[in-house]
C-alpha positions in Angstrom: -31.4 3.4 64.6 -29.6 3.4 61.3 -28.5 0.3 59.4 -24.7 0.3 58.7 -23.9 -3.3 57.8 -25.3 -6.8 57.2 -24.4 -10.0 59.0 -24.9 -13.5 57.8 -27.9 -14.8 59.7 -28.1 -18.2 61.3 -29.6 -20.6 58.8 -30.2 -18.4 55.9 -30.4 -14.7 54.9 -28.9 -11.6 56.5 -29.4 -9.5 59.6 -29.3 -5.8 59.0 -27.6 -4.2 62.0 -26.8 -0.8 63.3 -23.4 0.5 64.6 -24.0 -1.2 68.0 -24.8 -4.6 66.6 -28.5 -4.3 67.2 -30.3 -6.3 64.5 -32.9 -4.1 62.9 -34.3 -6.6 60.3 -33.8 -10.0 58.9 -33.9 -10.2 55.1 -33.5 -13.1 52.6 -31.3 -11.2 50.1 -28.3 -9.1 50.9 -29.2 -5.4 50.6 -27.2 -3.3 48.2 -25.1 -0.5 49.7 -24.4 -2.1 53.1 -21.1 -3.8 53.7 -21.0 -7.4 55.0 -19.5 -8.1 58.4 -18.9 -11.9 57.9 -19.4 -13.1 61.4 -22.2 -15.4 62.3 -23.5 -15.0 65.8 -26.8 -15.5 67.6 -29.0 -12.4 67.5 -27.9 -10.0 70.2 -24.5 -11.6 70.7 -22.7 -8.7 68.9 -24.2 -5.9 70.9 -21.4 -4.0 72.4 -18.8 -6.3 70.8 -15.5 -4.3 70.6 -14.5 -5.8 67.2 -17.8 -4.8 65.7 -17.7 -1.4 67.4 -14.2 -0.8 65.8 -15.5 -1.9 62.4 -18.5 0.4 62.5 -16.4 3.3 63.9 -14.1 3.0 60.9 -17.1 2.9 58.5 -18.4 6.1 60.1 -15.2 7.9 59.6 -14.7 7.1 55.9 -15.4 9.7 53.2 -18.7 8.9 51.5 -17.2 7.9 48.2 -14.9 5.4 49.9 -17.6 4.1 52.3 -19.9 3.3 49.3 -17.2 1.1 47.8 -16.8 -1.1 50.9 -18.1 -4.5 50.1 -17.1 -6.1 53.4 -15.3 -5.3 56.6 -13.6 -7.5 59.1 -12.2 -6.9 62.6 -10.7 -10.0 64.3 -9.5 -7.5 66.9 -10.3 -3.8 67.4 -6.9 -2.8 66.0 -7.1 -5.0 62.9 -9.9 -3.6 60.9 -9.7 -4.6 57.2 -11.8 -3.3 54.4 -12.6 -5.1 51.1 -13.5 -2.7 48.4 -15.2 -3.0 45.0 -12.8 -4.3 42.4 -11.0 -6.6 44.8 -9.0 -4.0 46.7 -8.0 -4.7 50.3 -7.2 -2.0 52.8 -5.6 -2.8 56.1 -6.9 0.1 58.2 -5.8 -1.0 61.7 -7.3 0.7 64.7 -9.9 3.5 64.8 -7.4 6.3 65.6 -6.4 9.1 63.2 -9.1 8.2 60.7 -8.9 11.5 58.9 -5.2 11.2 58.3 -5.6 7.6 57.2 -8.3 8.5 54.8 -6.2 11.2 53.2 -3.1 8.9 53.0 -5.3 6.2 51.4 -6.7 8.6 48.8 -3.1 9.4 47.8 -2.0 5.7 47.7 -5.1 4.7 45.7 -3.9 6.8 42.8 -1.5 4.0 42.1 -4.5 1.7 41.3 -3.0 -1.3 43.2 -4.9 -4.1 45.0 -3.6 -3.8 48.6 -3.1 -0.7 50.9 -1.9 -0.6 54.4 -2.6 2.6 56.4 -2.5 0.9 59.8 0.8 2.5 60.8 0.9 6.0 59.4 4.7 6.3 59.7 5.0 3.4 57.2 2.0 3.2 54.9 2.3 0.7 52.0 0.8 -0.3 48.8 1.3 -3.3 46.5 
């Protein structure tokens, strides 16, 4: 099993989890290099969760450079994945479909050095 994100643990610390929501380790300090999935849930409650599955699927499809800049990822619904990047940049990714096209579109949009990008609907990408 490979760690892909961290979850706030009940009480204190963080749970390091894999793409399926399986907690691999509990730590007191947030590990560098793993995005935060800011959902507090009892251990094991996120196994197979469709929102978490969508979030980790998006992380897995991102180009390495972009994936390393992800500070947190949320998914209140599987088609509403949002990335928070270093430097205060927000990316509304949407669903897990057409990840390669979304990543290419985002790379072009990010040349504008703005703070918000929406690639959730490829026919109408936006930046502001």
